[in-house]
C-alpha positions as CSV (number, residue, x, y, z in Angstrom):
1,M,0.1,0.0,-0.1
2,S,1.2,3.4,-0.7
3,K,1.7,5.8,2.1
4,N,0.5,9.4,2.2
5,K,4.0,10.9,2.6
6,N,3.4,14.4,1.3
7,N,1.4,15.6,4.2
8,K,-0.9,17.7,1.8
9,P,-4.4,18.9,2.7
10,V,-7.0,16.5,1.4
11,W,-8.3,19.3,-1.0
12,D,-4.9,19.6,-2.6
13,S,-6.4,18.0,-5.8
14,R,-8.5,21.0,-6.1
15,I,-6.6,24.0,-4.5
16,K,-3.5,24.4,-6.4
17,Q,-1.6,26.9,-4.4
18,K,-0.5,26.7,-0.9
19,G,-2.4,29.1,1.5
20,S,-0.6,32.1,2.8
21,T,1.2,31.9,6.1
22,I,-1.1,34.1,8.1
23,F,-4.0,32.3,6.6
24,Q,-2.9,28.9,7.5
25,K,-2.2,30.4,11.1
26,V,-5.6,31.9,11.7
27,G,-7.4,28.9,9.9
28,S,-5.7,26.3,12.3
29,S,-7.9,25.4,15.3
30,L,-5.8,22.5,16.4
31,D,-4.7,24.0,19.6
32,V,-8.3,24.4,20.6
33,D,-9.8,21.5,19.4
34,K,-7.3,18.8,20.1
35,R,-9.1,18.3,23.3
36,L,-11.8,16.5,21.6
37,F,-9.3,13.6,20.5
38,K,-11.1,10.9,22.3
39,Q,-14.7,11.9,20.9
40,D,-13.4,12.3,17.4
41,I,-11.8,8.6,17.5
42,Y,-14.7,7.0,19.3
43,A,-17.1,8.5,16.8
44,S,-14.9,7.5,13.9
45,I,-14.8,3.9,15.2
46,A,-18.7,3.8,15.4
47,H,-18.8,5.3,12.0
48,V,-16.7,2.6,10.4
49,E,-18.5,-0.1,12.3
50,M,-21.8,1.3,10.7
51,L,-20.3,1.3,7.3
52,E,-19.1,-2.3,7.4
53,R,-22.5,-3.4,8.7
54,Q,-24.1,-1.7,5.9
55,K,-21.7,-3.4,3.4
56,I,-20.3,0.0,2.3
57,I,-16.7,-1.0,3.6
58,S,-15.3,-4.6,3.8
59,L,-14.6,-6.3,7.2
60,S,-11.0,-6.2,6.8
61,V,-10.9,-2.5,6.0
62,K,-13.0,-1.9,9.1
63,N,-10.8,-3.9,11.2
64,K,-7.6,-2.1,10.0
65,I,-9.1,1.4,10.7
66,I,-10.3,0.6,13.9
67,W,-7.0,-0.8,14.8
68,G,-5.3,2.3,13.6
69,L,-7.5,4.6,15.4
70,K,-6.9,2.9,18.6
71,K,-3.3,3.1,18.0
72,I,-3.6,6.8,17.4
73,L,-5.7,7.1,20.8
74,N,-3.0,5.4,22.5
75,E,-0.3,7.7,21.1
76,I,-2.1,10.7,22.0
77,I,-2.8,9.5,25.8
78,K,1.0,8.6,26.1
79,K,1.9,12.1,24.6
80,K,3.9,10.4,21.6
81,F,1.5,11.9,19.0
82,I,3.0,14.8,17.0
83,F,0.6,17.4,16.3
84,N,1.3,19.4,13.3
85,E,-0.3,22.7,12.8
86,S,-0.4,22.3,9.0
87,N,-3.1,19.8,9.6
88,E,-5.4,22.4,10.6
89,D,-7.5,20.5,13.3
90,I,-7.8,17.3,15.3
91,H,-10.0,15.6,12.6
92,M,-7.5,16.1,10.1
93,S,-4.5,15.4,12.1
94,V,-6.1,12.0,13.3
95,E,-7.0,11.3,9.5
96,K,-3.4,12.1,8.5
97,R,-1.7,9.9,11.0
98,L,-4.3,7.1,9.8
99,F,-2.6,7.3,6.4
100,E,0.7,7.2,7.7
101,I,-0.3,4.1,9.5
102,L,-2.6,2.3,7.0
103,G,-1.9,3.8,3.7
104,D,-4.6,4.2,1.1
105,D,-7.3,2.3,3.3
106,A,-7.3,5.2,5.6
107,G,-9.3,6.9,3.1
108,F,-12.5,4.7,3.7
109,V,-12.8,6.5,7.2
110,H,-14.4,9.6,5.8
111,T,-17.1,7.9,3.5
112,A,-20.4,9.1,4.0
113,R,-19.2,11.8,6.5
114,S,-18.1,15.3,6.4
115,R,-16.1,17.4,8.7
116,N,-19.4,19.4,9.4
117,D,-21.1,16.6,11.0
118,Q,-17.9,15.0,12.4
119,V,-17.2,18.2,14.4
120,L,-20.8,18.6,15.8
121,T,-20.8,14.8,16.9
122,D,-17.5,15.3,18.7
123,L,-18.7,18.7,20.3
124,K,-22.0,17.2,21.4
125,M,-20.2,14.1,22.9
126,W,-17.8,16.3,24.8
127,L,-20.5,18.7,26.1
128,K,-22.5,15.7,27.3
129,K,-19.4,14.3,29.4
130,S,-18.7,18.1,30.6
131,T,-22.3,18.6,31.5
132,Y,-22.3,15.7,33.7
133,E,-19.0,16.9,35.3
134,I,-20.6,20.4,36.0
135,I,-23.6,18.8,37.5
136,N,-21.4,16.7,39.8
137,E,-19.4,20.0,40.8
138,L,-22.8,21.8,41.6
139,N,-23.9,18.8,43.8
140,K,-20.6,19.2,45.8
141,T,-21.2,22.9,46.1
142,I,-24.9,22.5,47.2
143,K,-23.8,20.0,49.7
144,L,-21.4,22.4,51.3
145,L,-24.1,25.3,51.2
146,I,-26.4,22.8,53.1
147,K,-23.6,22.2,55.7
148,S,-23.4,26.1,56.1
149,S,-27.1,26.3,56.7
150,E,-27.1,23.6,59.2
151,K,-24.4,25.4,61.2
152,N,-26.5,28.6,61.3
153,F,-30.1,27.7,62.0
154,D,-30.0,30.2,65.0
155,T,-27.9,33.0,63.6
156,I,-29.9,35.9,63.1
157,M,-29.0,38.6,60.7
158,P,-30.6,41.4,58.9
159,G,-31.9,40.9,55.5
160,F,-31.3,43.7,53.2
161,T,-33.2,45.5,50.3
162,H,-31.4,48.3,48.7
163,L,-28.4,47.2,51.2
164,K,-30.5,48.8,53.9
165,N,-31.6,46.7,56.8
166,A,-35.2,45.3,55.9
167,Q,-36.3,42.4,58.1
168,P,-34.5,39.7,60.3
169,I,-33.7,36.6,58.8
170,S,-31.8,33.2,59.8
171,L,-28.3,33.1,58.1
172,A,-29.5,29.5,57.3
173,H,-32.2,30.9,55.2
174,Y,-29.7,33.1,53.4
175,F,-27.5,30.2,52.5
176,A,-30.6,28.3,51.3
177,A,-31.4,31.0,48.9
178,Y,-28.1,30.1,47.1
179,I,-29.0,26.5,47.3
180,E,-32.1,27.5,45.2
181,M,-30.0,29.3,42.9
182,F,-27.4,26.5,42.3
183,S,-30.2,23.8,42.1
184,R,-31.8,25.9,39.3
185,D,-28.4,25.8,37.5
186,K,-28.0,22.3,37.9
187,K,-31.5,21.7,36.5
188,R,-30.7,23.9,33.3
189,F,-27.7,21.8,32.7
190,Q,-29.8,18.6,33.0
191,N,-32.3,20.2,30.6
192,N,-29.5,20.9,28.1
193,L,-28.8,17.1,27.9
194,E,-32.0,16.6,26.0
195,N,-30.9,18.6,22.9
196,L,-27.2,17.3,23.3
197,N,-28.8,13.8,22.9
198,E,-29.5,14.3,19.2
199,N,-26.9,12.5,17.0
200,P,-25.6,14.8,14.1
201,L,-23.3,12.0,12.5
202,G,-24.6,11.2,9.0
203,V,-26.1,14.4,7.9
204,A,-22.7,14.9,6.0
205,A,-21.9,18.4,4.8
206,L,-25.4,19.9,4.9
207,S,-27.8,17.5,2.6
208,G,-27.3,13.9,3.8
209,T,-25.7,11.4,1.8
210,S,-26.5,8.8,-1.1
211,F,-24.9,5.9,0.8
212,N,-27.1,3.6,2.5
213,I,-26.1,4.4,6.1
214,D,-27.7,3.6,9.4
215,R,-27.8,6.5,11.6
216,F,-29.6,4.7,14.1
217,Y,-27.0,2.3,14.7
218,T,-24.4,5.2,15.3
219,T,-26.9,7.0,17.5
220,K,-27.1,3.9,19.7
221,K,-23.4,3.2,19.7
222,L,-22.4,6.7,20.7
223,G,-25.0,7.1,23.5
224,F,-27.4,9.5,21.7
225,K,-31.1,9.1,22.1
226,K,-32.0,9.8,18.5
227,P,-30.5,11.3,15.1
228,T,-31.2,14.7,14.3
229,Q,-34.0,15.1,11.7
230,N,-33.1,18.0,9.3
231,S,-29.6,17.9,7.6
232,I,-29.6,21.5,7.0
233,D,-30.5,22.5,10.5
234,T,-28.2,20.1,12.1
235,V,-25.1,21.6,10.4
236,A,-26.2,25.2,11.1
237,D,-27.3,24.6,14.5
238,R,-25.5,26.0,17.5
239,D,-28.4,26.4,20.0
240,F,-27.1,23.7,22.1
241,V,-23.9,25.8,22.5
242,C,-25.8,28.8,23.5
243,D,-27.8,26.8,25.9
244,F,-24.5,25.6,27.5
245,L,-22.9,29.0,27.5
246,Y,-26.2,30.8,28.8
247,S,-26.3,27.9,31.8
248,V,-22.6,28.6,32.5
249,S,-23.2,32.3,32.4
250,L,-26.1,32.3,34.7
251,C,-24.3,30.1,37.1
252,S,-21.2,32.4,37.1
253,I,-23.6,35.3,37.9
254,H,-25.0,33.6,40.8
255,M,-21.3,33.0,42.2
256,S,-20.6,36.7,41.5
257,R,-23.6,37.8,43.4
258,F,-22.5,35.6,46.2
259,S,-19.0,37.0,46.0
260,E,-20.2,40.7,46.0
261,E,-22.3,40.1,49.1
262,F,-19.3,38.2,51.0
263,I,-17.0,41.1,49.8
264,I,-19.5,43.6,51.5
265,W,-19.9,41.6,54.5
266,N,-16.2,41.3,55.0
267,S,-15.6,44.9,54.8
268,D,-14.5,46.7,57.9
269,I,-17.9,48.7,57.9
270,F,-20.1,45.6,58.0
271,N,-17.7,43.2,59.5
272,L,-20.4,40.3,59.4
273,I,-17.9,37.6,58.3
274,N,-14.2,36.8,58.9
275,L,-12.1,35.0,56.0
276,N,-9.5,32.3,56.8
277,D,-6.0,33.3,55.7
278,K,-6.1,30.6,53.2
279,I,-8.4,32.7,51.0
280,V,-7.0,36.3,51.3
281,T,-3.9,37.9,50.2
282,G,-1.7,40.6,51.5
283,S,-1.0,44.1,50.1
284,S,2.5,45.1,48.7
285,I,2.6,48.3,50.8
286,M,0.0,48.0,53.4
287,P,1.2,45.6,56.1
288,Q,-2.4,45.4,57.8
289,K,-4.3,44.3,54.8
290,K,-6.0,41.1,54.0
291,N,-7.9,41.2,50.7
292,P,-10.7,39.0,49.7
293,D,-9.0,38.2,46.5
294,A,-10.6,34.7,45.9
295,L,-14.1,36.3,46.1
296,E,-13.0,39.0,43.7
297,Y,-11.5,36.4,41.5
298,L,-15.0,34.8,41.3
299,R,-16.8,38.0,40.5
300,G,-14.3,39.0,37.8
301,K,-14.4,35.7,35.9
302,S,-18.2,35.9,35.5
303,G,-17.6,38.8,32.9
304,K,-15.7,36.2,30.8
305,S,-18.5,33.9,30.8
306,L,-20.9,36.4,29.8
307,G,-18.6,37.6,27.0
308,N,-18.3,34.2,25.6
309,L,-22.1,33.9,25.5
310,I,-22.6,37.3,23.7
311,S,-19.8,36.3,21.2
312,M,-21.5,33.3,20.3
313,M,-24.9,34.8,19.9
314,T,-23.4,37.6,18.0
315,I,-21.6,35.0,15.6
316,L,-24.9,33.3,14.9
317,K,-27.0,36.4,14.5
318,G,-25.9,37.2,11.0
319,L,-25.4,33.8,9.6
320,P,-27.5,32.4,6.8
321,L,-27.9,28.5,6.8
322,S,-25.6,26.4,6.8
323,Y,-22.0,26.3,7.7
324,F,-19.6,29.0,7.7
325,K,-16.1,29.2,9.0
326,D,-17.4,31.8,11.8
327,L,-18.7,28.7,13.7
328,Q,-15.3,27.4,14.1
329,D,-15.1,29.9,17.3
330,D,-17.7,27.8,19.0
331,K,-15.3,25.3,20.6
332,E,-13.1,27.8,22.2
333,L,-15.9,29.7,23.6
334,V,-17.2,26.4,25.1
335,F,-14.0,25.2,26.4
336,N,-13.1,28.6,27.9
337,S,-16.4,28.8,29.8
338,Y,-16.2,25.3,30.9
339,D,-12.8,25.7,32.3
340,H,-13.7,28.9,34.3
341,L,-16.9,27.6,35.8
342,V,-15.4,24.2,37.0
343,N,-12.5,26.3,38.4
344,C,-14.6,28.9,40.0
345,L,-17.1,26.3,41.6
346,K,-13.9,24.8,43.3
347,V,-12.9,28.1,44.5
348,L,-16.2,28.8,45.7
349,R,-16.2,25.5,47.7
350,E,-12.8,26.6,49.1
351,I,-14.5,29.9,50.4
352,L,-17.4,28.1,51.9
353,G,-15.1,26.0,53.9
354,N,-12.9,28.8,55.2
355,F,-15.2,31.5,56.5
356,A,-16.8,32.2,59.8
357,P,-19.9,34.3,60.4
358,N,-19.5,37.2,63.0
359,K,-22.6,36.1,65.0
360,K,-22.4,38.8,67.5
361,R,-22.0,41.6,64.9
362,M,-25.0,40.1,62.9
363,L,-27.1,40.3,65.8
364,E,-26.1,43.8,66.6
365,L,-26.7,45.0,63.2
366,S,-30.1,43.3,63.2
367,K,-30.9,45.7,66.0
368,L,-30.4,48.8,63.8
369,G,-32.7,50.3,61.4
370,N,-36.2,49.1,63.0
371,I,-36.3,46.1,61.0
372,T,-39.2,44.5,62.9
373,A,-41.5,47.5,61.7
374,T,-43.4,45.2,59.6
375,D,-44.0,42.9,62.5
376,L,-45.5,45.8,64.2
377,A,-47.9,46.6,61.3
378,D,-48.7,43.0,61.1
379,F,-49.4,42.9,64.9
380,I,-51.7,45.9,64.7
381,V,-53.6,44.3,61.8
382,K,-54.2,41.2,63.6
383,D,-54.8,42.5,67.2
384,L,-56.8,45.6,66.4
385,K,-58.3,44.5,63.1
386,Y,-57.2,47.6,61.5
387,P,-56.7,47.6,57.6
388,F,-52.9,47.2,56.7
389,R,-52.7,50.7,55.4
390,K,-53.9,52.1,58.6
391,A,-51.5,49.9,60.4
392,Y,-48.7,50.9,58.2
393,A,-49.2,54.8,58.7
394,L,-49.4,53.9,62.7
395,T,-46.2,51.9,62.5
396,A,-44.6,55.0,60.5
397,K,-45.5,57.3,63.3
398,I,-44.1,54.9,66.0
399,V,-40.9,54.6,63.9
400,N,-40.8,58.6,63.8
401,L,-41.4,58.6,67.6
402,A,-38.4,56.3,68.1
403,E,-36.2,58.3,65.9
404,K,-37.1,61.5,67.7
405,K,-36.4,60.1,70.8
406,G,-33.0,58.4,69.6
407,K,-34.3,55.0,70.0
408,T,-35.3,52.1,67.8
409,I,-39.0,50.8,68.2
410,T,-37.7,47.6,70.2
411,G,-36.3,50.4,72.6
412,L,-39.4,52.1,73.2
413,T,-41.7,51.5,76.4
414,L,-45.2,50.2,76.0
415,E,-46.5,53.7,77.1
416,E,-44.5,55.3,74.4
417,I,-46.0,53.0,72.0
418,K,-49.3,53.4,73.3
419,S,-49.1,57.1,73.0
420,V,-49.6,56.7,69.2
421,D,-52.7,54.3,69.8
422,K,-54.0,53.5,73.0
423,K,-55.6,50.1,71.9
424,I,-52.1,48.7,71.5
425,N,-51.5,46.2,74.3
426,K,-48.4,44.6,75.9
427,D,-48.3,41.7,73.4
428,V,-46.7,44.1,71.0
429,L,-43.4,43.9,72.7
430,K,-43.3,40.1,71.9
431,A,-44.0,40.8,68.4
432,I,-41.3,43.2,67.4
433,N,-38.7,41.0,69.2
434,I,-36.0,40.0,66.6
435,Q,-36.0,36.2,67.4
436,N,-39.8,36.1,67.5
437,S,-40.0,38.1,64.1
438,V,-37.9,35.4,62.5
439,N,-39.8,32.4,64.0
440,S,-43.2,34.1,63.0
441,K,-42.4,33.8,59.3
442,K,-44.0,30.4,59.0
443,S,-45.5,30.9,55.6
444,Y,-44.1,28.3,53.0
445,G,-40.6,29.4,52.0
446,G,-40.3,31.9,55.0
447,T,-37.3,32.4,57.3
448,S,-38.7,30.5,60.4
449,I,-36.3,28.2,61.8
450,D,-38.5,25.3,61.6
451,N,-39.3,26.2,58.0
452,V,-35.7,26.2,57.3
453,K,-34.9,23.0,59.1
454,K,-37.7,21.4,56.7
455,M,-36.4,22.8,53.5
456,I,-32.7,21.7,54.4
457,K,-34.1,18.0,54.9
458,K,-35.7,18.3,51.6
459,Y,-32.6,19.6,49.9
460,K,-30.5,16.8,51.6
461,K,-33.0,14.2,50.3
462,E,-33.0,15.7,46.8
463,I,-29.2,15.9,46.5
464,N,-28.9,12.2,47.5
465,D,-31.6,10.8,45.3
């Protein structure tokens, strides 16, 4: 058998002149897509198995190709494979090496297949694997948030709106809010698997193929649920890439919001949490400084994830059907977002394991800003049977009275409160107690400690199912 020793592109018989150096450089995606080597080889093996089953290639050719592909796989894993930039991408790199090993028989590997469906198949396979890995990382993160909640059922802190003290809450309830966010992230990634489970292999360049292939065989072999239904849409489709990038972006936003809060809470003004030395850095000039760089890292990286999503959507918005070189950027955006997300989730877990709430300060801050004013209004409605708006107005008068006297409403005497409305009785003092306020919020999803304990029990069951 003759060997393919000239290492020329497969389209050399049509394109007579060598591409310019700069074009070859920008046209190569090998540095990016070589991480798809396993998926590329597994998909090629399934493809040639199907070709032999359909009597399109012979059994001996099939066996040779599979042997050659497994040899290449082993070479790459053992770092003995030489990546040549002139081969443009991982797909051509594998095929060229197959020619070196087998000679002309290697040419059968690309029967009834285009790089268009080949690339999409590889990317979907990689995204399926990576999506499961992200779900696993999210599960680990949720478990740590559950632990943080369990340690802080009785830790009372102010809940904020507009960064102003609003109503008292349990710190456990605060962490449960992020459990909800990351659980939604997890669900988004799980939902993405549905579209990832459609097999592109076999649609070829854009119109399908005249060979009698069996797309249902390769679908089953490669772990997909069904083949895609329209060859043109398959080649043009990057919705599944946008779904992935969107899911990464929103998860990154959740981490960024968490980081922003912890940065504020760690500030000398708020002083609500303390960060372990493991997750802070110093200053080059100010010896006293301990900076929350790990949190700032998370907040900053969210911008890259958002940028990757916008980049992909911008690429798509001006493209007619079906394939264009523009789409080659999808893999770099996907890989970059995946790498950042997995790393950021690990950093977040490091933070969750290396902070301590300043419980005394949290309680002190809860006593500022008249944060049980709503409880006072609710008490007046329930006890005096006043409409809420009337109760609201009376409560505002009591708040104004407290401020005039340099107090908070919890510091007022019963007589001072009754000076606004004589019908108010001594039970009002219990209603505006901070601890009682927290435990009174028994509506489903509320911050009462009993509620939060039930929700944490529910989260633990869900994460273990």
